[in-house]
C-alpha positions in Angstrom: -6.6 19.7 16.3 -9.2 18.6 13.6 -7.8 18.1 9.7 -10.1 17.6 6.9 -8.3 16.5 3.9 -7.3 13.6 1.7 -4.9 12.1 1.0 -4.3 12.0 4.7 -1.0 14.6 5.7 0.9 13.2 8.6 2.1 15.6 11.0 5.7 14.7 10.9 6.1 16.6 7.3 5.8 19.6 9.6 9.0 19.4 11.1 8.9 21.1 14.5 5.2 21.0 15.2 4.3 21.2 18.3 1.7 18.6 18.2 0.9 15.9 19.7 -2.0 13.0 20.7 -5.0 12.1 18.5 -5.9 13.5 15.6 -9.1 12.6 13.8 -9.0 13.8 10.2 -12.2 13.2 6.8 -12.8 14.0 4.0 -13.5 12.9 0.4 -11.6 11.8 -2.8 -12.0 12.0 -6.3 -12.0 11.5 -9.8 -12.6 10.9 -12.9 -13.8 6.7 -11.8 -14.5 6.7 -8.9 -15.7 8.7 -5.8 -14.6 7.7 -2.1 -15.0 8.8 1.5 -12.8 8.6 4.6 -11.8 8.9 8.0 -9.4 8.3 10.7 -7.6 9.0 13.3 -3.3 9.7 13.7 -2.0 9.5 16.6 1.0 11.8 16.8 4.4 12.3 19.3 5.8 14.8 19.5 5.0 16.0 15.8 8.4 13.4 15.1 6.3 10.5 14.3 2.8 9.0 13.0 0.8 6.1 13.8 -2.7 6.0 11.8 -5.6 4.2 10.7 -7.3 4.9 7.8 -11.4 3.6 6.5 -12.7 4.5 3.2 -15.8 3.6 0.6 -16.7 4.6 -3.1 -19.9 6.3 -2.7 -20.8 4.2 -5.6 -19.4 0.9 -5.9 -17.3 0.4 -9.7 -16.3 -2.6 -9.7 -17.7 -4.0 -14.0 -17.6 -6.9 -12.6 -20.0 -7.3 -10.4 -21.4 -3.5 -10.0 -23.5 -4.9 -6.8 -20.6 -5.7 -4.8 -19.6 -3.4 -1.6 -15.8 -2.4 -1.6 -14.1 -0.8 1.3 -10.4 -0.2 2.3 -8.6 0.1 5.4 -5.4 1.3 5.2 -2.7 1.5 9.0 0.2 3.3 8.8 3.2 5.0 10.4 5.7 7.7 9.8 8.8 7.9 11.6 10.7 10.3 11.4 14.9 10.0 11.8 16.9 13.1 11.2 20.4 14.5 12.7 20.2 16.7 15.8 19.6 20.5 15.5 18.8 20.2 11.4 15.4 19.6 11.6 14.2 23.6 10.8 15.3 23.0 7.2 15.8 19.1 6.1 13.6 16.0 6.5 14.2 12.6 6.6 11.8 9.8 7.3 10.0 6.3 7.0 6.9 5.8 5.6 5.4 2.3 6.2 1.5 1.0 5.2 -0.2 -2.6 5.6 -3.6 -1.2 2.8 -6.0 -4.4 2.8 -9.1 -4.1 -0.3 -12.2 -6.0 -0.2 -16.0 -6.2 -0.2 -18.5 -6.8 2.0 -20.9 -10.2 1.6 -23.9 -10.0 -0.6 -27.7 -8.8 0.8 -29.4 -11.7 2.4 -31.6 -13.1 -0.8 -29.1 -13.1 -3.4 -28.9 -15.8 -4.9 -26.5 -18.3 -3.5 -23.8 -18.7 -6.4 -23.2 -14.7 -7.0 -22.9 -14.0 -2.8 -19.0 -15.7 -3.8 -18.6 -12.7 -6.2 -15.6 -11.3 -4.8 -12.5 -9.2 -4.5 -9.6 -8.5 -2.7 -6.1 -6.7 -2.6 -3.7 -6.6 -0.2 -0.2 -3.9 -0.2 2.6 -4.2 2.1 5.1 -1.4 1.6 7.4 1.5 2.5 10.1 3.3 2.0 11.8 6.7 2.7 10.1 10.6 2.4 12.2 13.5 2.2 11.4 17.6 3.2 12.5 20.5 2.5 11.2 23.6 4.8 12.0 26.0 1.6 10.5 28.9 3.1 9.0 29.7 6.9 7.4 33.2 8.2 4.8 33.5 11.1 1.9 33.2 8.0 2.9 30.9 5.7 5.2 27.6 5.1 6.6 25.9 1.7 7.4 22.0 2.1 8.3 20.3 -0.9 8.3 16.2 -0.2 9.9 13.6 -2.7 9.7 10.2 -1.8 9.8 6.8 -3.3 7.5 3.6 -1.6 7.0 0.0 -2.6 4.6 -2.4 -2.3 4.2 -6.5 -2.1 0.7 -7.0 -3.6 -1.6 -10.1 -3.6 -5.1 -10.3 -5.3 -7.7 -12.4 -5.8 -10.5 -12.2 -7.8 -14.0 -15.0 -8.3 -16.9 -14.3 -10.4 -19.5 -17.1 -9.3 -21.9 -15.2 -12.9 -23.3 -18.9 -14.0 -25.1 -21.7 -11.9 -22.3 -23.5 -14.5 -18.8 -22.2 -13.3 -17.2 -19.6 -12.8 -14.0 -17.4 -13.0 -10.8 -17.9 -10.5 -8.0 -15.2 -10.4 -4.7 -14.4 -8.1 -1.7 -12.7 -8.5 1.5 -11.3 -6.8 2.8 -8.4 -7.9 6.0 -5.8 -6.3 4.6 -2.2 -7.2 6.5 1.5 -6.9 5.5 4.4 -6.4 7.4 7.7 -6.9 5.9 11.0 -5.3 6.9 14.4 -5.6 4.8 17.1 -3.9 4.6 20.5 -2.8 2.8 21.5 0.1 2.2 24.9 1.3 0.6 26.1 5.2 -1.2 29.4 5.6 -1.9 30.1 9.1 -5.0 31.6 9.3 -4.0 33.0 13.2 -3.6 30.9 15.7 -5.9 28.2 15.9 -7.1 28.1 12.3 -4.8 27.3 9.5 -5.4 25.7 5.5 -3.5 23.4 4.1 -2.3 22.7 -0.1 -0.2 20.6 -1.3 -0.3 19.7 -5.6 1.3 16.0 -6.2 2.3 14.0 -8.5 2.9 9.7 -8.3 4.2 8.0 -10.9 3.2 4.4 -10.3 5.3 1.7 -11.7 4.7 -1.9 -12.0 2.6 -5.6 -13.2 -1.1 -5.2 -13.0 -1.9 -2.0 -12.7 -4.8 0.4 -15.5 -2.1 2.1 -17.9 -4.1 5.0 -17.0 -3.1 5.2 -13.4 0.6 5.1 -14.5 0.9 9.3 -13.4 -1.5 10.6 -11.5 -2.0 14.2 -10.8 -3.8 15.0 -7.3 -4.0 18.1 -5.2 -5.4 18.2 -1.3 -6.6 20.7 0.4 -7.6 20.9 4.2 -8.5 23.4 6.8 -7.1 22.7 10.8 -8.6 23.9 13.9 -6.6 23.5 17.0 -9.4 23.5 20.4 
């Protein structure tokens, strides 16, 4: 199966879907501040466990203290479903775990030596529960509302050497909290083709976050093909 949608929607959330093996995905995330492309792989086991890895990079870098920095994000993750027998058709309880590393690549050759050390990195380690309900299901459409919570232990550092005389070195440690609500719509066009649509609201809490990021409203759209 090939999934083109962001953010990643692990197949575990499809309940008893007969999905096993490797699922590649690719797509683009856009908002008013930044546009990123992302690609990755998921390994799914009987629709109950997803192990994945994604790589993302902005189309245009936006770090204000040095616009020439080239940033990237890697995100290994896992989603593990725990559920009582015979209840899988209506209710799902899963645990998600994430490791997210944001970093910057080295400057190009010829860059002044003091400018090569401008950098930013942030590491997030976290996880939390996700609850889902199969609200409606037919031969052509499935509706699955989801609620979840995930906490992150976050460390960051920022090195700014914009002159030969000195620089600025910042680092910090935070605890972040994400509260998530969404509703996924899965449309089956035929035996081999389908569409996914998922509006999502994420409330973000914790020091060190931009005030404009406290409440995110997003929609992901994807095309799924089995072959």
